[in-house]
C-alpha positions in Angstrom: 78.7 109.4 171.8 78.9 107.3 174.9 75.6 108.5 176.1 73.9 107.5 172.8 75.5 104.0 173.1 74.3 103.7 176.6 70.8 104.7 175.6 70.8 102.2 172.7 72.0 99.5 175.0 69.3 100.2 177.6 66.6 100.2 174.9 67.8 96.9 173.5 68.0 95.4 177.0 64.5 96.6 177.8 63.0 95.1 174.7 64.9 91.9 175.2 63.7 91.8 178.8 60.1 92.4 177.7 60.3 89.6 175.1 62.1 87.3 177.5 59.7 87.9 180.3 56.7 87.5 178.0 57.7 84.3 176.2 60.2 82.7 178.5 59.2 79.3 179.4 56.5 79.1 176.7 56.8 75.9 174.5 56.6 78.1 171.4 60.2 79.2 172.0 61.5 75.7 171.5 60.7 75.8 167.8 60.6 79.5 167.0 62.9 82.4 167.6 61.0 85.4 168.8 62.0 88.8 167.4 60.9 92.4 167.6 57.5 93.6 168.8 55.8 95.0 165.7 52.0 95.3 166.3 49.0 94.4 168.4 45.7 92.8 167.5 42.7 90.7 168.7 39.9 91.7 171.0 40.9 94.9 172.8 44.4 94.7 171.1 45.4 92.4 173.9 47.7 90.2 171.7 51.2 91.5 171.2 52.5 90.5 167.7 56.3 89.7 167.3 58.4 88.9 164.4 59.7 85.3 164.5 61.4 82.6 162.5 61.2 78.9 162.7 64.4 77.4 163.9 64.4 74.4 161.7 63.4 76.0 158.3 64.2 79.6 159.0 60.7 80.3 157.8 59.3 83.7 158.8 56.3 83.7 161.1 54.4 86.0 163.4 54.3 85.2 167.1 51.1 86.3 169.0 51.7 86.6 172.7 49.2 87.4 175.5 51.0 88.5 178.6 49.0 87.4 181.7 50.2 90.5 183.6 47.5 92.4 181.7 44.9 90.7 183.8 46.5 90.8 187.2 44.0 93.4 188.3 41.1 90.9 187.9 39.9 88.3 190.2 40.9 84.7 189.7 37.5 83.6 188.2 37.6 86.6 185.9 41.1 85.8 184.8 40.0 82.3 184.1 37.1 83.6 182.0 39.4 85.9 180.0 41.9 83.0 179.4 39.1 80.7 178.3 37.7 83.3 175.9 41.2 83.8 174.4 41.9 80.1 174.1 38.5 79.5 172.5 39.2 82.1 169.8 42.6 80.8 168.9 41.5 77.2 168.9 38.6 78.0 166.6 40.9 79.9 164.3 43.3 77.0 164.2 40.6 74.6 163.1 39.4 76.9 160.3 41.4 77.0 157.0 40.6 79.6 154.4 42.6 82.2 152.4 40.6 84.9 154.0 41.3 83.7 157.5 44.5 84.2 159.4 46.6 81.0 159.0 47.9 79.5 162.2 51.4 77.9 161.9 51.7 76.7 165.4 48.8 76.1 167.8 48.3 77.9 171.1 50.8 77.2 173.8 50.3 78.3 177.4 52.9 78.9 180.1 52.8 80.3 183.5 53.3 83.9 182.2 51.7 83.9 178.7 49.7 82.5 175.9 51.4 82.2 172.5 50.8 80.9 169.1 52.4 81.4 165.7 50.8 82.4 162.4 51.8 83.5 158.9 53.9 86.7 158.8 51.9 89.7 159.8 52.4 93.4 159.2 49.8 94.9 161.7 46.1 94.9 162.5 43.7 97.2 160.7 43.2 99.1 164.0 46.9 99.8 164.1 46.9 101.0 160.6 43.9 103.3 161.3 45.7 104.9 164.2 44.9 102.8 167.2 48.3 102.1 168.7 47.3 100.5 172.0 49.6 97.8 173.3 52.3 98.8 170.9 55.9 99.6 172.0 56.7 103.2 172.9 58.8 103.6 169.7 56.2 102.9 167.1 57.5 101.6 163.8 57.5 104.3 161.0 56.1 101.6 158.7 52.9 101.6 160.8 53.0 105.3 161.8 53.2 106.5 158.2 51.1 103.8 156.6 48.4 105.0 154.3 45.8 102.8 152.7 45.5 103.1 148.9 42.0 102.9 147.3 42.8 99.5 145.7 44.0 98.2 149.1 40.8 99.4 150.8 38.5 98.0 148.1 40.2 94.7 147.9 40.6 94.5 151.7 36.9 94.9 152.3 36.2 92.5 149.5 38.4 89.9 151.3 36.6 90.4 154.5 33.3 90.0 152.7 34.6 86.8 151.1 35.7 85.5 154.5 32.3 86.2 156.1 30.7 84.5 153.1 32.8 81.4 153.8 31.8 81.5 157.5 28.1 82.1 156.9 27.7 79.7 153.9 30.2 77.0 154.5 30.8 76.9 158.2 27.4 78.1 159.3 29.0 80.3 161.8 28.5 83.9 163.0 31.8 85.6 163.8 30.2 87.8 166.4 33.0 90.4 166.7 34.0 91.8 163.3 36.1 94.8 164.2 39.3 96.5 163.0 41.2 94.8 165.9 40.2 91.4 164.5 41.2 92.1 160.9 44.9 91.5 160.4 47.0 92.7 157.4 49.6 90.1 156.6 53.0 90.6 155.2 51.6 90.8 151.6 48.9 93.2 152.6 46.0 90.8 152.5 43.2 91.3 155.0 42.6 88.3 157.2 40.0 87.6 159.8 40.9 86.4 163.4 39.3 86.8 166.9 36.8 84.0 167.0 36.4 84.5 170.8 32.6 85.1 170.5 31.8 83.1 167.4 28.4 81.3 167.4 27.9 78.1 165.4 24.5 77.1 164.1 22.5 74.8 166.3 21.0 73.0 163.3 23.7 73.0 160.6 21.8 70.5 158.6 18.8 72.7 158.0 18.6 75.4 155.5 17.7 78.1 158.1 20.5 77.9 160.7 19.8 79.2 164.2 22.5 80.8 166.2 22.0 81.0 170.0 22.9 84.3 171.6 23.9 85.2 175.1 22.6 88.1 176.9 24.9 91.0 177.4 26.4 90.9 180.9 27.9 94.3 181.8 29.6 92.8 184.9 32.0 90.7 182.8 35.5 91.9 182.0 35.8 93.8 178.8 38.0 91.1 177.3 35.1 88.7 177.8 32.7 90.9 175.8 32.7 91.9 172.1 33.3 95.5 171.1 29.9 97.2 171.4 30.7 100.0 169.0 30.7 97.4 166.1 27.9 95.2 167.5 24.5 95.0 165.8 21.6 96.5 167.8 19.8 93.2 168.0 22.5 91.7 170.2 21.6 94.0 172.9 18.0 94.9 172.4 16.5 91.6 171.3 19.3 89.1 172.4 19.4 87.6 169.0 22.1 87.2 166.3 22.3 85.9 162.8 24.5 86.2 159.8 23.1 89.7 159.1 24.6 90.8 162.5 28.0 90.3 161.0 27.0 92.3 158.0 26.0 95.2 160.2 29.5 94.9 161.8 31.0 95.0 158.3 29.1 98.2 157.6 30.5 99.8 160.7 34.0 98.7 159.7 33.6 100.1 156.3 32.5 103.4 157.8 35.5 103.4 160.1 37.9 102.7 157.3 36.7 105.7 155.3 36.5 107.9 158.5 40.0 107.6 159.8 39.2 104.7 162.2 36.3 106.3 164.0 33.1 104.2 164.4 29.7 105.6 163.4 28.5 105.6 167.0 30.1 105.8 170.4 28.7 103.6 173.1 28.6 104.3 176.8 29.5 100.9 178.3 28.1 101.9 181.7 24.6 102.4 180.2 24.7 100.1 177.2 20.9 99.7 176.8 20.2 103.4 176.7 23.0 104.0 174.2 21.7 101.3 171.9 18.2 102.7 172.0 19.5 106.1 171.0 21.5 104.4 168.3 18.5 102.6 167.0 16.7 105.9 166.5 19.7 107.4 164.7 19.9 104.5 162.4 16.3 104.7 161.4 16.8 108.4 160.4 20.3 107.8 158.9 20.7 109.9 155.8 23.3 110.4 153.1 24.6 113.5 154.9 26.0 111.2 157.7 27.9 109.1 155.2 29.8 111.9 153.3 33.2 110.4 154.1 32.2 107.2 152.3 32.8 107.0 148.5 29.6 107.6 146.6 29.6 104.4 144.7 29.5 102.3 147.9 27.5 104.8 150.1 24.1 103.2 149.4 25.5 99.7 150.2 26.9 100.9 153.5 23.5 102.5 154.3 21.9 99.1 153.6 24.4 97.3 155.8 23.6 99.7 158.7 19.8 99.2 158.3 17.9 98.4 161.6 16.1 95.5 160.0 18.5 92.5 159.6 16.6 91.1 156.6 17.2 94.3 154.6 21.0 94.0 154.9 22.9 92.5 152.0 24.4 89.1 152.7 28.1 88.5 152.4 27.8 86.8 149.0 25.9 89.8 147.6 28.4 92.2 148.9 31.3 90.5 147.0 29.4 91.3 143.8 28.7 95.0 144.2 30.2 97.3 141.5 32.4 99.0 144.0 34.6 95.9 144.0 34.8 95.6 140.2 37.9 97.8 140.2 40.7 96.6 137.9 43.2 96.5 140.7 40.9 94.7 143.0 40.0 92.2 140.3 43.7 91.7 139.5 44.5 91.1 143.1 41.6 88.7 143.5 42.8 86.7 140.5 46.2 86.4 142.0 44.7 85.0 145.2 42.9 82.3 143.1 45.9 81.7 140.8 46.6 78.2 142.1 43.2 77.1 140.9 43.9 78.1 137.2 45.5 76.0 134.5 48.5 77.1 132.4 46.4 78.4 129.6 44.4 80.7 131.8 47.5 81.8 133.6 49.3 82.6 130.4 46.4 84.7 129.2 46.3 86.6 132.5 50.1 87.2 132.5 50.0 88.5 129.0 47.6 91.3 130.0 49.2 92.1 133.3 51.8 94.6 132.0 48.9 96.9 131.1 47.5 96.8 134.6 50.7 97.1 136.6 51.3 100.8 135.9 47.8 101.5 137.5 48.7 99.8 140.8 50.6 101.4 143.7 54.2 100.2 144.1 53.6 98.8 147.6 50.7 96.7 146.3 52.8 95.4 143.5 55.8 94.6 145.7 53.7 93.1 148.5 50.9 91.4 146.7 51.8 90.8 143.0 55.6 90.1 143.1 55.4 87.1 145.5 52.7 85.6 143.4 54.7 86.0 140.2 58.0 84.6 141.6 56.1 81.6 142.9 55.4 80.6 139.3 59.2 80.3 138.5 59.0 76.7 139.5 56.8 76.1 136.4 59.2 76.3 133.4 56.3 76.6 131.0 55.1 79.8 132.7 58.5 81.5 133.1 58.3 83.2 129.6 55.0 84.7 130.6 55.9 85.6 134.2 59.4 87.0 133.6 58.5 90.1 131.6 56.2 91.2 134.5 58.9 90.6 137.1 61.4 92.6 135.2 58.8 95.3 134.7 58.4 95.5 138.4 62.2 95.5 138.9 62.4 98.7 136.9 60.3 100.5 139.5 62.1 99.1 142.4 65.1 100.6 144.1 68.4 98.8 143.8 68.1 97.6 147.5 64.6 96.3 146.8 65.7 94.6 143.7 68.6 92.9 145.4 66.5 91.9 148.4 63.2 90.8 146.7 63.8 90.0 143.0 67.4 89.0 142.5 67.3 85.9 144.7 64.3 84.7 142.7 66.0 85.3 139.4 69.1 83.3 140.2 67.7 79.9 139.2 66.1 81.4 136.1 69.4 82.7 134.8 70.6 79.2 134.5 67.6 77.9 132.6 68.2 77.3 128.9 64.8 76.0 128.0 62.5 77.4 126.8 64.6 79.6 124.6 62.3 82.6 125.2 63.7 83.0 128.6 67.1 84.0 127.2 65.5 86.4 124.7 63.6 88.2 127.5 66.8 88.5 129.6 68.7 89.9 126.6 66.1 92.5 126.0 66.3 93.7 129.6 70.1 93.3 129.9 70.6 97.0 130.7 68.3 96.7 133.7 70.1 93.6 135.0 73.5 95.2 134.6 72.4 98.4 136.3 70.9 97.0 139.4 72.7 93.7 139.8 75.8 93.8 142.0 79.1 93.3 140.2 79.7 89.8 141.6 76.3 88.6 140.5 76.9 90.1 137.0 80.1 88.2 136.6 78.7 85.0 138.0 75.2 84.9 136.6 74.4 87.6 134.0 77.4 87.6 131.7 77.5 83.8 131.4 74.0 84.0 130.1 75.2 86.4 127.4 78.0 84.1 126.5 75.6 81.2 126.2 73.5 83.3 123.9 76.4 84.1 121.6 77.2 80.4 121.4 73.6 79.3 121.0 72.7 77.2 118.0 69.8 79.4 117.2 70.6 82.1 114.7 67.8 84.2 116.0 69.3 84.2 119.5 72.7 85.2 118.2 71.3 88.0 116.1 69.3 89.4 119.0 72.3 89.1 121.3 74.6 90.9 118.9 72.0 93.6 118.3 71.5 94.4 122.0 75.1 94.1 123.3 75.9 97.7 122.2 73.0 99.0 124.3 74.6 97.8 127.6 78.3 97.6 126.5 79.1 100.6 128.7 77.9 98.7 131.8 80.3 95.7 131.2 83.6 95.8 133.0 86.6 96.1 130.6 88.3 92.8 131.5 85.1 90.8 130.9 84.6 92.6 127.6 88.2 92.1 126.4 88.8 88.5 127.6 85.3 86.9 127.3 82.9 89.0 125.2 85.0 90.1 122.2 86.5 86.6 121.5 83.0 85.1 121.4 81.8 87.8 119.0 84.8 87.2 116.8 84.2 83.4 116.8 80.5 84.0 116.0 81.6 86.1 113.0 84.2 83.6 111.7 82.4 80.3 112.4 78.8 81.1 111.4 77.3 80.2 108.1 74.7 82.9 108.4 75.4 86.2 106.6 73.1 88.1 109.0 75.1 86.9 112.0 78.4 87.8 110.4 77.1 91.3 109.5 75.6 91.8 112.9 78.9 90.8 114.5 80.8 93.5 112.5 78.1 96.0 113.4 78.3 95.1 117.0 82.1 95.4 117.1 81.8 98.8 115.4 79.4 100.1 118.0 81.4 99.0 121.0 84.8 100.2 119.7 84.5 103.4 121.8 84.6 101.3 125.0 87.8 99.5 124.0 91.4 100.5 124.4 93.2 102.0 121.3 96.0 99.4 121.2 93.6 96.5 121.8 91.7 97.7 118.7 94.9 98.0 116.6 96.4 94.8 117.8 93.3 92.6 118.0 90.3 94.0 116.1 91.9 95.3 112.9 94.0 92.1 112.2 90.8 90.1 112.8 89.1 91.9 109.9 91.6 90.4 107.5 90.6 86.9 108.6 87.0 87.2 107.5 86.6 85.0 104.5 83.3 86.4 103.1 83.3 89.0 100.3 79.6 89.9 100.3 78.9 93.7 100.0 77.3 93.8 103.4 80.3 92.2 105.0 82.7 94.5 103.1 80.8 97.5 104.2 80.9 96.3 107.8 84.7 96.0 107.6 84.9 99.5 106.1 82.7 100.8 108.9 85.0 99.4 111.6 88.0 100.9 109.8 86.3 104.2 109.5 85.1 104.3 113.1 88.6 103.5 114.3 90.2 106.0 112.0 87.9 108.9 112.8 87.3 108.3 116.5 89.1 110.8 118.7 90.0 108.3 121.4 91.2 105.6 119.0 92.7 106.6 115.7 95.1 104.5 113.5 98.8 105.2 113.3 100.4 106.1 110.0 102.5 102.9 110.2 99.3 100.8 110.5 97.7 102.8 107.7 100.5 102.3 105.3 101.4 98.7 106.3 98.1 97.0 107.0 94.9 99.0 106.6 95.4 100.5 103.1 96.8 97.2 101.7 93.7 95.5 102.9 91.1 98.2 101.9 92.3 98.9 98.4 91.8 95.4 97.1 88.4 95.2 98.8 87.4 98.4 97.1 87.5 96.9 93.6 85.4 93.8 94.4 82.9 93.2 91.7 80.1 92.8 94.1 80.2 96.4 95.2 77.8 98.9 93.6 78.7 102.5 92.8 77.7 104.0 96.2 79.6 101.3 98.1 82.7 101.8 95.9 82.4 105.6 96.5 82.3 105.0 100.2 85.5 102.9 100.0 87.3 105.4 97.9 86.3 108.3 100.2 87.7 106.5 103.2 90.8 105.5 101.4 91.4 109.1 100.2 90.9 110.4 103.7 93.4 107.9 105.0 95.9 108.8 102.4 95.5 112.5 103.1 96.0 111.9 106.8 99.1 109.7 106.0 100.6 112.4 103.8 100.1 115.2 106.2 101.4 113.4 109.2 104.5 112.0 107.5 105.2 115.4 105.8 104.9 117.1 109.2 107.3 114.5 110.7 109.8 115.0 107.9 109.6 118.8 108.2 110.2 118.5 112.0 113.0 116.2 111.4 114.6 118.5 108.9 114.3 121.4 111.3 115.9 119.3 114.0 118.7 118.4 111.7 119.3 122.1 110.8 119.3 123.0 114.4 121.7 120.2 115.2 123.9 121.4 112.3 123.9 124.9 113.7 124.8 123.6 117.1 127.6 121.6 115.6 129.0 124.6 113.8 128.7 126.6 117.0 130.5 123.9 118.9 133.2 123.8 116.2 133.6 127.6 116.4 133.9 127.4 120.2 136.4 124.6 119.9 138.5 126.6 117.4 138.6 129.6 119.8 140.0 127.4 122.5 142.9 126.1 120.3 146.4 127.3 121.0 147.7 130.5 119.6 150.5 128.7 117.7 148.0 127.2 115.3 146.2 130.4 114.4 148.8 131.6 111.8 148.7 128.3 110.0 144.9 128.4 109.8 145.0 131.9 108.3 147.6 130.8 105.7 145.4 127.9 104.7 142.4 130.2 104.4 144.2 132.6 102.1 145.9 129.9 100.1 142.4 128.5 99.3 140.9 131.9 98.4 141.5 131.5 94.6 139.9 128.1 94.6 136.9 129.3 96.6 136.4 132.3 94.3 136.4 130.0 91.2 133.8 127.7 92.7 131.7 130.4 94.1 132.1 129.1 97.7 133.3 130.8 100.8 135.4 129.3 103.5 134.1 129.9 107.0 137.6 129.2 108.4 138.8 132.7 107.2 136.8 134.5 109.8 137.6 131.9 112.4 141.3 132.4 111.7 141.1 136.2 111.8 139.1 136.1 115.0 141.6 133.7 116.6 144.4 136.0 115.6 142.7 138.9 117.2 142.6 137.0 120.4 146.4 136.8 120.7 147.5 137.9 124.1 150.3 140.4 123.1 150.9 141.7 119.6 153.4 144.2 118.3 152.3 147.3 116.5 153.5 146.0 113.2 151.6 142.7 113.7 148.5 144.7 114.6 148.8 146.8 111.4 149.3 143.6 109.3 146.3 142.0 111.0 144.1 145.1 110.2 145.1 144.9 106.6 144.3 141.2 106.5 140.9 142.0 108.0 140.2 144.6 105.3 141.3 142.3 102.5 139.1 139.5 103.9 136.2 141.8 104.2 136.6 143.0 100.6 136.8 139.4 99.4 133.7 138.5 101.4 131.7 141.4 100.0 132.5 140.6 96.4 130.0 138.6 94.5 131.2 135.1 93.6 132.5 134.7 90.0 130.2 132.7 87.8 130.6 131.7 84.1 128.3 133.8 82.0 127.2 133.2 78.4 127.5 136.2 76.1 126.0 136.6 72.7 128.4 138.0 70.1 128.1 141.8 69.9 129.4 143.7 66.9 132.3 145.8 67.9 132.1 149.6 67.3 135.5 149.6 65.7 135.3 149.5 61.9 137.5 146.9 60.2 139.8 147.9 57.5 138.6 147.6 53.9 140.7 144.9 52.2 138.7 144.5 49.1 141.5 145.8 46.8 144.0 143.5 48.5 141.6 140.6 48.0 141.3 141.3 44.4 145.0 141.4 43.9 145.4 138.2 45.7 142.7 136.6 43.7 144.5 137.7 40.5 147.5 135.7 41.5 145.4 132.6 41.6 144.8 132.8 37.9 148.3 131.7 37.1 147.6 128.3 38.8 146.2 125.5 36.8 143.0 124.9 38.6 140.9 122.1 37.4 137.2 122.2 38.2 135.7 118.7 38.2 132.1 118.1 39.1 131.6 118.0 42.8 129.5 115.6 44.6 126.6 116.9 46.6 128.4 116.0 49.8 131.5 118.2 48.9 130.0 121.1 47.1 130.6 124.4 48.5 127.1 125.9 48.5 126.9 129.5 47.6 125.7 131.8 50.4 123.9 135.1 50.0 126.2 138.1 50.4 124.3 139.3 53.5 124.5 136.1 55.4 128.0 135.1 56.7 130.4 137.8 57.7 133.0 135.1 57.7 136.0 136.7 59.3 134.7 140.1 60.1 132.0 141.3 62.5 131.0 144.3 60.2 130.2 144.1 56.4 132.0 146.3 53.9 130.4 148.6 51.3 128.5 146.6 48.7 129.6 148.9 45.9 133.1 147.5 46.0 132.0 144.0 45.4 132.9 142.6 42.0 132.7 138.9 42.9 129.7 136.9 41.7 130.6 133.6 43.3 128.4 134.1 46.3 131.1 134.6 48.9 131.2 137.6 51.1 133.8 140.1 50.1 134.9 140.4 53.7 137.1 137.3 53.2 140.8 138.5 53.1 143.8 136.8 51.5 147.5 137.8 51.5 149.6 138.2 48.3 152.6 136.7 49.8 150.9 133.5 50.9 147.9 131.8 52.4 148.5 130.7 55.9 146.1 129.7 58.8 148.1 129.4 61.9 146.1 128.4 65.0 146.2 130.6 68.1 145.4 128.4 71.1 144.3 131.4 73.1 141.8 132.5 70.5 138.2 131.5 71.2 135.7 132.2 68.5 132.8 130.9 70.5 133.0 133.0 73.6 132.0 136.1 71.8 134.7 138.2 73.5 137.1 138.6 70.6 136.7 139.4 66.9 138.5 137.8 64.0 140.4 139.9 61.6 142.7 139.8 58.6 145.6 142.2 57.8 147.6 142.6 54.6 151.0 142.1 56.3 150.0 139.7 59.0 148.8 136.2 59.1 145.2 135.4 60.0 144.8 133.0 63.0 141.8 131.0 64.0 141.1 128.1 66.3 140.7 124.8 64.5 138.7 121.9 65.6 137.1 118.8 64.2 133.7 117.5 65.3 133.9 114.2 67.2 132.1 112.5 64.4 134.9 113.2 61.9 138.0 111.0 61.4 141.2 112.5 62.6 143.6 113.6 59.9 147.3 114.3 60.2 148.4 117.9 59.6 149.2 118.7 56.0 152.9 119.3 55.3 153.7 122.8 54.1 154.8 123.5 50.5 158.6 123.9 50.0 158.7 127.5 48.9 156.6 128.7 51.8 158.4 132.1 52.0 158.5 132.8 48.2 156.1 135.2 46.6 154.1 134.1 43.5 154.7 136.0 40.3 152.1 138.7 39.3 149.8 137.8 36.4 146.8 139.5 34.8 143.6 139.1 36.8 141.9 136.2 35.2 138.7 135.3 37.2 137.6 132.5 35.0 138.8 129.8 37.3 136.9 131.2 40.2 133.9 131.8 38.0 134.0 128.2 36.9 134.5 127.1 40.6 132.1 129.4 42.3 129.9 130.2 39.3 126.2 130.3 39.2 126.0 126.7 37.9 125.4 125.7 41.5 122.1 126.5 43.1 122.0 129.1 45.8 120.8 128.2 49.2 118.8 130.6 51.3 119.4 131.0 55.0 116.1 129.4 55.8 116.9 126.3 53.9 120.4 126.2 55.4 118.9 126.5 58.9 116.6 123.6 58.2 119.4 121.2 57.4 120.6 118.8 60.1 124.0 119.7 61.5 125.7 116.5 60.2 124.1 116.9 56.8 125.4 120.5 56.6 128.9 119.5 57.6 129.0 116.8 55.0 128.9 119.5 52.3 132.3 120.8 53.5 134.1 117.7 54.6 135.9 115.6 52.0 135.5 111.9 52.0 138.2 109.9 53.7 141.5 109.6 51.8 140.9 112.6 49.5 143.5 115.3 49.3 142.7 118.7 50.3 142.5 120.9 53.3 143.0 119.2 56.7 140.1 118.3 58.9 141.2 120.8 61.5 141.2 123.7 59.0 138.0 122.6 57.5 136.4 122.2 60.9 137.5 125.7 61.8 135.9 127.2 58.7 132.7 125.2 59.2 132.7 126.2 62.8 133.0 129.9 62.1 130.5 129.8 59.2 128.0 127.7 61.2 128.3 129.9 64.2 127.7 133.1 62.2 124.9 131.5 60.2 122.9 129.8 62.9 123.9 131.7 66.0 124.3 128.4 67.8 127.0 129.3 70.2 125.1 127.7 73.0 124.3 124.6 70.9 126.3 121.6 72.3 127.0 120.4 68.8 129.1 123.6 68.3 130.8 123.3 71.7 134.5 124.1 71.2 135.4 121.2 73.4 133.8 118.8 70.8 136.1 120.2 68.1 139.4 120.0 70.0 142.2 119.0 67.6 145.9 119.6 67.5 146.6 122.9 65.8 148.0 123.0 62.3 149.6 126.0 60.7 149.8 126.6 56.9 152.0 129.5 55.7 152.5 128.6 52.0 150.3 130.1 49.4 151.1 127.3 47.0 150.1 124.7 49.6 146.9 126.7 50.2 146.1 126.6 46.6 146.7 122.8 46.6 144.4 122.5 49.6 141.7 124.5 47.8 142.2 122.4 44.7 142.0 119.2 46.8 139.0 120.5 48.6 136.9 121.5 45.6 138.4 119.2 43.0 
């Protein structure tokens, strides 16, 4: 590493020493800083060319330096001749001003060690480009070493030389006398310029039409720097000691040959025997054929042959050469137009710039950057031309590297960024915004490019706003997030809210929808979505734009909308918008589709959350139970017995409710953990465990509903007893008034009721025609209906029965809709037996006779419960059977007839009434009389 640094240091020191020694003391150094040695040029490549800058303006220049050390080998008078020749050439060049001649910035200055003058910036001489690197530094610049001329450069370069010679011959009346590759300089832009007027000859009679140019005889004894290059010299110089403008045209022909032949001239001249060489050359020229010019392009080959003609009058003049078809190339013509651009008016320039984009792709990049770009950027000072020039500059920028763009183009665009008029400038920049953001450094983007976009969004022109909103999504990924969040988005929102143009409002929404993916999720939820509710317009296009933003946010993987936002803000905003009258069917369908999708997502997410929460609660409950079990195991032994007692005391209640107490197992387990137990205690504990296990294995007791099932046991036939009892009723004076419809005892078919018995008796023993079932039983000693509170006729588990010696019992109850009646007082002779009389059935026949219509079971079932009950319940205040007894009969008959044990109307609880017992047959008769009379 140290050796490399030392080598670099020595190289820099050597170069600095060379420059210092060459230029030190020269007056040129007072105004110009001399830089690196880059090229060589002039007669014999004697001039060293350096980079330089003017100290006052920092303008770039080229410094030509002739080091007098090169002529130290010559005698003093020869040195003087060389210096005079060099001075003459520079002085002549300084006096001449033409675009095809090298421009002198500072005249020649002489010091003790050197000659120096300054010109426009220079790249190299044509001789250097063609491979002649004489008088160049040892480390040749790669720019020169690898330089290759493009066809358009060659064509236009030769055209420029021809135009320069035309200017000298026609306007100045001068013969250059030494047109060689050494005296053709390529400037920084690539233009070919003529220099080296050391041997120029002016016309002796400039006023006449036929100028005459005096010519000096060739003196081989002079130093080579005092003589022109004989390889490019016309034969008449040597052989006839004459020169004219055609002599320069011969030199142009040899230069053209050298350009197409890798820098080699057509003839090599022996400077020691110059006359013999030229004589031989003259013979070759007279026999020159096309085979000798194969390296020259065919379209210009004939013209080169004419230029090399022995006879000067046959050679084309300079003006004729500028018009040959070889120079009618599109690229050459374009470059030529640029060189004459300052002579054109704005209309001509605008037409030319409009067609330039079609030509630029055909030109080499180096030509565009060196020749065309500087000419274009120079037009930025003319505001009217900027809209025509700017598209071409940006087109060139696309082909440039980032470094070239920053170095060559961006400095020129800086002032244009700030121009607001004409408005087309802003439009062009917006269309190429992706290019600017890609190649412009971040600082310049923030300071120059983005402010231009902000101005476009705030511009009064609707067209500018629309264009800006349309192209922002194309380069949104190139904008840094803080600028987009804090500067760009607020301006888009303002444009949407404040504009009166529907197109701007819709484009604002579309723009926001397209750049959502570059925004942060919470910024969208907190800033963009609430903004949508502020939009006042209800046009279908605006509503669809709002829907689009909601849908993009909802479906985007990166963004999404939380269920809280969906339920609280989004859906309450979307649903009213969906029923706007301005929407058509397709638009409404789009709204509904998005709303359904949101609702589906909301339902699934919240359901999932609740399920997870439920699972967590169940897990927590299990953990709590486990903790309680662990805590109960750690309690003292003294509390175990009491826990077991509590468990077994609550067993009955748990069995009734179907629940199980978990404390039973805990108590048993805790008891097992006692430290020391006696044998009796262990046996007792084992029995308790078995009992607890049995209780646990039993199914919980549940109330079951049972339908009444006929018992297998046959009831006793009491028909004869009934007949005897009925006979005793004949002795009573029974009056049979007409019964109202509400109190009539409706006859029932014999197969329907089974009033007090679950099994019917044999029909052959019936002799009653009153419609009652013969299963009804009565006692001869009396009629009593005591109530058994433990009897339940609705559970279906017990069967009612009547015996001859016993008393029939049934549960009495009144429906809640009936008035409560006090129990009937029993007749005084309750225990006496009625006297026996003959069986007279007329009273019953009159009471239960066929005068009343019979009711079928179907008709009975169709009557309402209250209506059916009213047929058996006497009106309030009437004498007869008590409401409890009557309710009992109705209940039994209704249950048997309708099978409505499960009907709530027939619930025994609804008929709960204090029981009443009647044991007197006479009171029973009175009750029947009151009931049916």
